[in-house]
N, C-alpha and C positions, 0 to 999 in steps of 0.2 A: 495395218491400216485397212480400212474397208471402204466400200463404195456402195451406192444404191445402184442395182443393176439396170434400172430404167433410165439412169442418168449417164450412160456411157462411162461410166467410171471403170583302242589297241586291245585289241582283244585283252580282256581282263584275266589275270592269273587267279585261279581259285585256290584259296587256302583250305585244305582239308581239315575237318574237325569232326569230332565224334557226335553222334546223334544225342548222346547223353549230356553234351556240353550245353549249359543253359544259354550260351551266347549264339548257338546255332539255330537256324530256322530253315524249314523247307523252302526251296526256291523254285517257283514255277518256271522261271526262265531257264533253268538248268535241270529240267526233268524231275523237279521236286527233290533234288539233292539237298542234303542238310549241310548248309554253309553258314559262315558268318554274314550278317546283313550287308557289309560292305562288298562282299564277293558275289552278290546276287545281281550279276550283270551278264547280258547275252554274250556268249563266246565270240560272236562276230562283231561286237561293238568296239569301235575304235575311239579311244579318248586320249589323243596325243598330249604329251606335255612338251611345250615348245619354249624357246627363248625369245626375249624381246629383241627387236632389231635396232633399238635405240642405243646411243653411245653408252659406254659402261659407266660414265659419270652420272647418268640419269637413272640407272637400274641398280637397286640393291637386292641381291639374291640371298635368300635364307634357306634354300634347299627344302627337303621334305620335313614337314612339321606336323605333329599330331594336333587334333582339335583340343582346345583348352590351353594351348601354349601361348604365353604373352611374348610378343615380339617388340623389340625397341628398334626404331629406325630414325635416321637423321633427315631433317628437312633443312636444306641450305637456305641462306638469305636470298631474297628475290625469287622465291618459288611461286609460280602461278597456280599450279594444281598438283594433287597427289592422287595416285591410283594404286590401290592394294589389289593384287591379283592372286586368287586361289586357283590351282589346277590340280584336279583329283589325281592322286596316286593310288589310293584305295578308298573308295566311297560308294555307298549304295545309291540307288537312283531315286527312290521315293520314300516318303513317310506317310503315315495315316494320322491326320490331326483333326479332331472333332468330327470324326467319321468321313472325312474327305481325304483321298489320296492326292498329295501334292509333291511337287519336285523337291528333292533334297538339295536345296539351294545353298551355295557357299557365300558367306557373308561374314564380316568381322562381327564378333560378339559385342565388343566395346572398342571405342577409339578414344584415346586420351591425348590432349594437347600437352605441350611441354610444362605447363603450370600444373599438370595433374588433373585438370578438369575433364570429366567424361563428356565428350561432345556428341557421342553416338552410342546408344545402347539398343541393340536389335530386339530386345524383349519389350521395350516400351515405345519404339519409334513408330512414327506414322499414325499416331492416335489423336493428333490435334484436330479438334472439331472446327467447323466453319459455320458462321452464323446462318448461311444459306443452306445448311445441310451437308453431310459428307465430311471429308477431311481436307485440310489445307496445310501442308507441311513447310510453308514458306518461312515460318518462324524457327524451324530446326536448323542446326548447323549442317547437317548432311541428311540426304534422303535416299532411301533404298526402295526400289519398286518391286523387288522379288523376282523370282524366275530365273535364277542363275545356277542351275545344277551343273556339276562337273567343273566348269570353268566360270568363276565369278570375278567381275571387275567392279570395284567400289571406288568411285571417283568423287572428290570434292575440290573446290566448291561447286555445288549444284543447286543451291538455295539462295534466296535473296540475303538471308543472314550471313551465309559464308562468303557470298560475293562481296558483301560490304565489309566483312571482318578480315577477309584474306586468309593466308596460310602462315601462321607464325613460324619463324625459324626455331630450330632446337630439336630436342629428342622427344619424338612422339612414341606412343605405344598402342598396340591393338592386340586382340585375342583371336587366334585362329579358330574358325567356327563354321559349322553348317547346321542345317535344321535338325539333322539327326542327333547332333550333340545337344541342342536345345531341347529335344524330345526327352532327354534324361532328367530335366529338372523343371520342365514346364508342364502344367496339368493339361489334359485334353489330348495328349499324344498316345495312341494305342499300338502303334507298330513302327518299327524302323529306328528306334532310339539306340544309339551307340556312341561311346567316347573313344572308339578305335579308329575312326576315319583319319586319313592323312592327306595332306596337300602340299604340292610344290608352291612355295610362296615367294613372291617378288613385290617390291615397292618401286613405282615409277614416280620420279619427281620432274615436273615440267617447269622450266624456268620462264619467267617473264622476258619480254612482253608477249602479248597475245599473238598467235600465229595468223598467217594470212594465206598459206598454201596448203592444199590437200591433194595427195596423190590417190587417184581413184582407179581401180581395176574392175571392168565389167567382164564377167565370165559368161560366155555363150553356152548355156546348158541345154535349152530347148532346141528342137529341130524347127527352124524358122526359114521361110522362103521370102526373099526380097521381092519388091514390086517388079524387078527385072527377071524374076523366075529363077534366081540363084539361091543356093543354100547360104544362109548367113554365116560368115566365118570372120575371124579376127583380121584376115587379110582384106576382105572387101568392106568391112565395117568402116574402115577409115575413109572410104570414098563414096559409100552408099548415102544418098541424099537424105533418105528417111532417117537413118541412124544418126547422121550428122545433125539433123534437125533436133533429134532427141538430146544429143550432146550439147548443142547450143543452148537449148532451154534449161537443161540441168545446170550448166555453168551459170546462166543468168540468174537462176534462183539463188545459188550460193553466193554469187557476186553481191547480192543485196545485203549479205552479212559480211562483206569485205573479204570474201575467200575466193582465191583463184583455184580452180580445179584443173589438175593435169590428168587427162583421161587416156587410158589404154584399154585394149580388148585382148582377151585370151580365149583360146579354144580349149576344149576338154576332149577326151577320147569318146569314141562311139559308144563304148560300154557305159561310160559315166553319163552320156546324154540319155541313153536308154533307161538307166537307173533313176536319174534325178530330173528328167525333163518335165514331168508332171508330178507334183507333190501333194500330200494331204495337209492342209493348213492347220487342222487342229491336232496333229500329231507332232508335238514340238519337244519331246524328251531328247536328251543328249544321244540316245542310241537310235532314234527315229531317222528316217531318211533325210528329212530336212536339215537337221543339224549334222548328220554325217557328211552332207554335201559341203558344208563349210570347211572341212578338213582339206578340201582340194586346194585352198589358198596356200597350203604349204609348198606347192610347186613354184610359187613366185614369192619368196620371203621379202619382207620389207614392211615399212610402216605405211600401209595402204588401207583405204576403205574398199572393201571387196563387195561388189554387188553382182548377184547371181541371177541372170535373165532366164526364167523358165517359161515353158509354154502355158502353164495354167496352175492355179492353186485351187484344188477342189476341197470342199467342206463336206465330211461325211454326215454330219448332224448339226443341230443348232438352229440359230435364227436364219430362216431361208430368205428374209427381206434384204439381206446385204450380201456382198461378195467380197471375199478377202483378196486383195491385190498386192500385199506386201507384208513381210514379217521380218523383224529384226532378230538376230541371234540372242542378244541380251541388251538391256539398257543399263548403263553404257556397255559398249562392246569392249573386248580386250585389246585396245589399240596397241599396235606394234607387235602383237603376237599372232602372226598368220599361221593358220593350220590347226587351230583348236576347233572344238565342236561349236563354238560360238563366234567364229572369226568372219563375220560379214552379215549380209542381209539379202533376202530373196525378193525379187521384183517380178511380178507377172508381166510378161511382154505380149500377152494375148492380143492386145490392140495395136501393137507397134506398126504392123503393116496392114491394118484393117481398112484404111482408106488412103487415097492418093494425097499428095501434098497440096492439092488445090484447096483442101479444107483447112489448111494450116495458114493463118494470117501472117502477113509480113510486118515490117517496121517494128519488130520486137514485141508485137502483141502475141498473147497465148490464148489457145482455145483447147482446154482439156476435155471439153465435151465432144468435139468433132475432129480433133487432130491427135491421132494415136501417139505420135512421138512426144507431143507435149504432155499427154497423160502419163506415159511411162516415165518421162523426166520428173514429173512431180512426185510420182511414187518413189523413185530412186532418191530424190532429195529429201522426202519425208523420212524414209528409213535411214538415210545418212544422219539426219537430225537425231534420231533415236540412238544410233551407234555412238554419236558424239556426246550423248548425255541428256537429250531432251525428252520429256514425257508429253503425253497428250495434254493440251491446255485444259480440257474438260473431258472426262471419260463419257462414254455414250449414254449413261444413265443420269448424267448431270448431278452426281453426287460426290465425285472426287476430282480434285484439281491438281495442277502441277505445283512445283515448289517455288514458283516465282510470283512476285507481287505485281509486275507490270504487264502480265499477260491477261487479256480479258477473260472473264469466267462466264459460264452459262449454266447456273444452278436450275435444276428441275423445278424447284419450288417457286422460282421467279419467272422462268422462261418457257415452260411447257404450255401447250395449248390448253385453253380453259377446261376443256372436256377431259384432259389428261391430268390436271393438277392433283386430283384426289389419288391418282395412282403413284405419285411421286414417293410416297411413304409406304407403299405396299410392297408385296413380294414380286410383282411384275411391273416395275416402273417403265415408262415410255422411253423410247430412244430420242435423244435430242439431236435433231438434224441441223445441218449447217445453216439452213434458212431460219430456223428458230433462234440461232446463235449469232445473228448478224443484224440485230434490230436496234440495239442501243448499247450504251456503255455498261449496262448492268446485265445485258444478254449478248455478249460478244464472243469473239474468238473463232467464229465460223470461217473467217477468211485467212486464218493463221495456218502456216505450213504444218504445224503440229496438231491441228484439229483432228479428231479421230476419223472423220468421214471426208472423202474426197468428193466435191460436189461442184459440177460445172455451173458457172454463173455466180458462185459464191467464193470458192477457193481462190486465193490470190497469192499464197506463198509468203505472206508477211511474217516477220519475225520481230520480236521485241528487243530492246536494248539488252535486257538481262539474258535473253535466250542467245543473242549473239555472243555475249561474254562467255557463257557456258561452253559453247561449241568451239570458240577460238582459244580457250584455255585447254582443250583436250589434247592429249599427247600426240594424236594423229595429225593435228594441224600445226605446221611448222612455219 
């Protein structure tokens, strides 16, 4: 999630192989040692494989499986959602596709319903065009947004089509897969292809009805000083008026979806605060500090939403007109699997104590432009929405939309300023601000909790009926 700055917004074991082996490649991360692609991982990188905290009746474990293996699993009657979880046991970090290095994401290759119909194929998914430009996957049974290296959670229903169709009971099938596997049979991939990667595989089935309770853990990562001059800790967070204002607003946002949030705070060690207190927002690989921080959630196992409060999220390069204020591990997150490299979301708490509470309105009103606790609460709620399976209603360039039909869209071709309209189809399209996306039914969504930009005066934290369905069917909501 971003904001306009002017608006107050395990170690991997290396398998030795001969340099004459065609499967071996020099690995810059290991001093150019010649290893199999899946072993080209920094020795200090921790990629834990953990177990779900859900009851055994909801968890089907298949152990370590190689990519390409078809797995059969059972969906009981009255199931509300299914989550397929891949956790890397041996897998490389990146591939090179069409000249661009991308994360070696773990995602089912295909998913079949009990009647044998293929309801998801990763090689063709996400290509549905929208009359207003870009893509609109609401007509697909399942949608995958990418970016799930090492630990991938694939949850459905998450489109209008699957919300309407439900999850039929019976024997389903899916093929274990990652992008490196697809590299071996798709054109355009020039590096990283292999059929040797393996994953620990589980399937979570969440029964109906929809849930209404979410357990939330805030981890105090950054060194923050309260308005009273004390270092913020889990002990004083429960009584600090600023923090409790943030909690109150966070709970109120989720309450609009019919969800009661139970909130606790946890401390981390001084070493961990020093290491993770300030993170680089555009370094999001599984071995980068941001995702390594998420493994700290292993200290408190459970089916919780973990939010990590850091001092700041810096951006080393890119568009300087916006500031990153929150990042999710993956969309959706691996609910009930605390301790993986994607088990949570990071929230910038830079403005939490930036002003006294006199700037925070009463009577349930919210002021994300002048009240730091309200701003941090909105960031946390937005990232929670991602973890529970929601995507941005409209991406920043106004060309790609979420998978739901009842969320307002803001296409560039309809909604950009007149001077920017010719740029919509060019190589440098304009950014669609919340103000541009809050003018009509055909240029909407700027007030939605899941709009890409947090903007005082426009952001309201609204959610559509289908968005509420998706998050309340997630395994984390009980």
